[in-house]
Legacy VTK file of the C-alpha trace (Angstrom):
# vtk DataFile Version 3.0
C-alpha trace
ASCII
DATASET POLYDATA
POINTS 256 float
89.767 113.352 118.232
89.956 113.079 114.446
91.705 110.358 112.511
94.679 111.085 110.249
94.867 108.964 107.098
97.837 109.003 104.722
97.140 107.927 101.150
100.439 106.411 100.136
102.141 104.210 97.579
105.607 104.850 96.179
104.365 103.918 92.703
102.903 106.754 90.687
99.669 106.651 88.729
97.773 104.347 91.078
95.100 106.876 92.075
96.469 108.484 95.254
95.469 112.057 94.442
92.201 111.004 92.816
91.350 109.095 95.968
92.438 111.936 98.259
90.256 114.645 96.709
87.212 112.488 96.067
87.329 110.790 99.452
87.509 114.193 101.165
84.439 115.371 99.263
82.577 112.126 99.981
83.401 112.290 103.709
82.296 115.917 103.906
78.962 114.924 102.356
78.566 112.511 105.270
78.697 115.564 107.547
82.314 114.964 108.526
84.692 117.872 108.970
87.688 117.169 106.749
91.146 118.640 106.111
93.174 117.644 103.037
96.960 118.149 103.073
98.676 118.032 99.670
102.277 116.846 100.170
103.100 116.095 96.530
105.437 118.532 94.761
103.388 118.060 91.573
100.478 119.655 93.479
97.937 117.646 91.510
95.399 117.734 94.332
95.807 121.513 94.468
95.303 121.893 90.713
92.518 119.310 90.629
90.512 121.400 93.083
90.760 124.431 90.837
93.408 126.203 92.903
96.253 127.956 91.090
99.687 127.042 92.453
100.910 130.536 91.611
98.321 132.250 93.794
98.976 130.426 97.074
101.544 131.987 99.378
101.636 129.442 102.193
101.843 125.739 101.353
102.769 122.409 102.878
106.392 123.262 102.086
106.333 126.194 104.542
104.560 123.924 107.004
107.521 121.535 106.946
110.438 123.980 106.891
109.286 127.027 108.891
107.772 127.693 112.306
104.337 128.683 111.012
101.362 127.043 112.652
99.202 124.659 110.676
96.268 127.069 110.969
98.234 129.640 108.962
98.481 127.153 106.082
94.815 126.113 105.904
92.671 127.459 103.088
88.909 127.590 103.484
87.409 127.175 100.025
83.906 128.305 99.175
83.819 125.853 96.260
84.788 122.835 98.363
83.181 121.543 101.523
86.472 120.654 103.183
89.557 122.575 104.295
92.781 122.319 102.371
96.539 122.865 102.571
98.002 123.232 99.052
101.350 121.961 97.804
104.262 123.670 96.069
106.991 122.673 93.623
109.374 123.746 96.392
108.648 120.401 98.068
111.233 118.984 95.636
113.882 120.687 97.821
112.633 119.180 101.064
115.249 116.435 101.468
118.049 118.990 101.773
116.016 121.260 104.048
115.148 118.527 106.566
118.442 116.631 106.440
120.276 116.713 109.765
117.460 118.396 111.687
116.761 116.611 114.990
113.509 114.638 114.926
112.609 116.138 111.551
110.256 113.212 110.921
107.997 114.584 113.661
107.637 118.067 112.143
104.275 117.466 110.497
102.989 115.226 113.292
103.463 117.890 115.951
101.626 120.479 113.869
98.811 118.140 112.863
98.332 117.201 116.532
97.310 120.788 117.283
94.220 120.573 115.036
93.213 116.906 115.334
90.384 117.787 117.702
88.923 120.155 115.099
88.433 117.552 112.349
86.813 114.156 111.940
89.328 113.179 109.273
92.641 114.621 108.094
93.692 113.164 104.735
97.313 113.406 103.555
98.008 113.034 99.830
101.546 111.640 99.618
104.052 111.804 96.743
105.195 108.663 94.892
108.402 108.218 96.888
109.782 106.746 100.102
111.762 109.777 101.332
111.468 112.407 104.069
108.001 113.573 103.058
106.595 110.061 103.399
108.314 109.705 106.779
106.627 112.929 107.916
103.259 111.840 106.556
103.393 108.418 108.203
104.587 109.818 111.537
101.638 112.238 111.452
99.119 109.539 110.503
97.124 107.027 112.473
96.592 104.757 109.475
97.384 104.372 105.779
95.168 103.846 102.753
97.174 102.124 100.009
95.738 102.547 96.509
96.783 99.703 94.217
96.071 99.814 90.498
94.718 96.552 89.101
97.986 96.019 87.261
100.912 93.638 87.875
103.579 96.311 88.464
101.392 98.110 91.005
100.750 94.793 92.739
104.473 94.071 92.805
105.168 97.490 94.405
102.693 96.840 97.220
105.240 94.965 99.313
107.585 97.992 99.301
105.062 100.376 100.849
103.984 97.707 103.361
107.640 97.257 104.366
107.934 101.041 104.770
104.849 101.100 106.994
106.269 98.269 109.125
109.541 100.173 109.483
107.780 103.378 110.578
105.550 101.404 112.961
108.619 100.252 114.887
110.086 103.757 115.007
106.822 105.329 116.168
106.595 103.027 119.193
109.445 105.028 120.766
107.098 108.038 120.784
104.014 106.091 121.916
102.496 106.527 118.475
100.931 103.804 116.366
100.355 103.231 112.676
98.050 100.715 111.013
96.896 99.904 107.500
93.388 101.304 107.149
92.913 99.363 103.971
94.161 98.511 100.507
92.075 100.161 97.806
91.983 98.528 94.387
91.770 101.197 91.674
91.450 101.523 87.893
89.768 98.152 87.459
88.861 97.546 83.830
85.870 95.243 84.110
86.293 94.210 80.465
89.643 92.604 81.268
89.819 89.447 83.368
93.466 90.165 84.334
92.401 92.988 86.645
90.241 90.589 88.612
93.234 88.240 88.966
95.199 91.074 90.588
92.267 91.755 92.936
92.266 88.084 93.964
96.045 88.074 94.496
95.874 91.114 96.810
92.920 89.587 98.653
94.950 86.393 99.206
97.889 88.420 100.578
95.823 90.750 102.782
92.437 89.075 103.317
91.378 91.371 106.160
92.843 94.604 104.829
91.266 95.060 101.412
88.383 97.497 101.103
85.172 96.011 99.762
84.861 99.077 97.547
86.763 98.876 94.253
87.283 101.948 92.070
86.666 101.150 88.402
88.174 102.992 85.449
85.967 105.964 84.713
85.991 108.776 82.171
84.165 110.979 84.686
86.959 110.500 87.251
89.550 111.394 84.593
87.675 114.455 83.342
86.704 116.044 86.672
90.155 117.585 87.495
90.123 119.436 84.149
87.239 121.464 85.537
88.789 121.893 89.000
86.175 119.611 90.534
85.859 116.322 92.341
83.954 113.628 90.488
81.118 114.078 93.014
80.724 117.705 91.947
81.360 117.042 88.272
79.086 114.016 87.824
77.330 113.130 91.068
75.298 110.256 89.620
78.271 108.662 87.830
79.745 105.309 88.772
82.969 106.911 90.007
81.071 109.256 92.316
79.045 106.360 93.699
82.167 104.300 94.381
83.912 107.076 96.322
80.744 107.679 98.333
80.700 103.960 99.142
84.355 104.113 100.179
83.638 107.024 102.535
80.808 105.103 104.185
83.012 102.011 104.504
85.725 104.040 106.271
83.205 105.715 108.577
81.658 102.367 109.491
85.106 100.898 110.204
85.835 103.701 112.642
LINES 1 257
256 0 1 2 3 4 5 6 7 8 9 10 11 12 13 14 15 16 17 18 19 20 21 22 23 24 25 26 27 28 29 30 31 32 33 34 35 36 37 38 39 40 41 42 43 44 45 46 47 48 49 50 51 52 53 54 55 56 57 58 59 60 61 62 63 64 65 66 67 68 69 70 71 72 73 74 75 76 77 78 79 80 81 82 83 84 85 86 87 88 89 90 91 92 93 94 95 96 97 98 99 100 101 102 103 104 105 106 107 108 109 110 111 112 113 114 115 116 117 118 119 120 121 122 123 124 125 126 127 128 129 130 131 132 133 134 135 136 137 138 139 140 141 142 143 144 145 146 147 148 149 150 151 152 153 154 155 156 157 158 159 160 161 162 163 164 165 166 167 168 169 170 171 172 173 174 175 176 177 178 179 180 181 182 183 184 185 186 187 188 189 190 191 192 193 194 195 196 197 198 199 200 201 202 203 204 205 206 207 208 209 210 211 212 213 214 215 216 217 218 219 220 221 222 223 224 225 226 227 228 229 230 231 232 233 234 235 236 237 238 239 240 241 242 243 244 245 246 247 248 249 250 251 252 253 254 255
């Protein structure tokens, strides 16, 4: 059975989407079958893979609010080596749509369960919030990757997402489901600035056994790749950013 990993942090700009798309590509290059689910209303993962939001008819929004099966929402892209469920701006309306529905937090989990045997990894790109979409993502996931920018405010926000994970862990026990932290991923490290390394050390002190060895450095190649609808591995395979995401994929595989 495959493993479901949510990439989550309520703070924006820490590298969630960048990690989601590049990790999926890196895992697929390790001969893993991968599904990426874009749950962010901004649909940055969708756009970053060269997919037009206007051309997709079925998205993660329909997956959450209608009775369609997850297979009806999966896109098989020739340009990418992994399967994909795109996002829609309509996800901004999700709170009202799910409010009051019994066990609405389990909507995504029950659908994801039907395809877990078909994938090695299912990666969920989460929005920067702590609302109903995050609840659905965490209920559907086995573990969470928390990207943390090497910046004080991102470090300060880390405790909020950890508290959210702890809260969902307790709720999931009622359904015989578990949730763990797969790892904390330090991102956007500027190796010319000693302050970033201080943040790395602070996170390591707080979570000594949960921080990935791989650190994602600031990279122009990582920034440029989405402009061309590509992952950094496709855009600049030999670049530092590509190498780091390939290392992260191997670290995750070895840990599982």
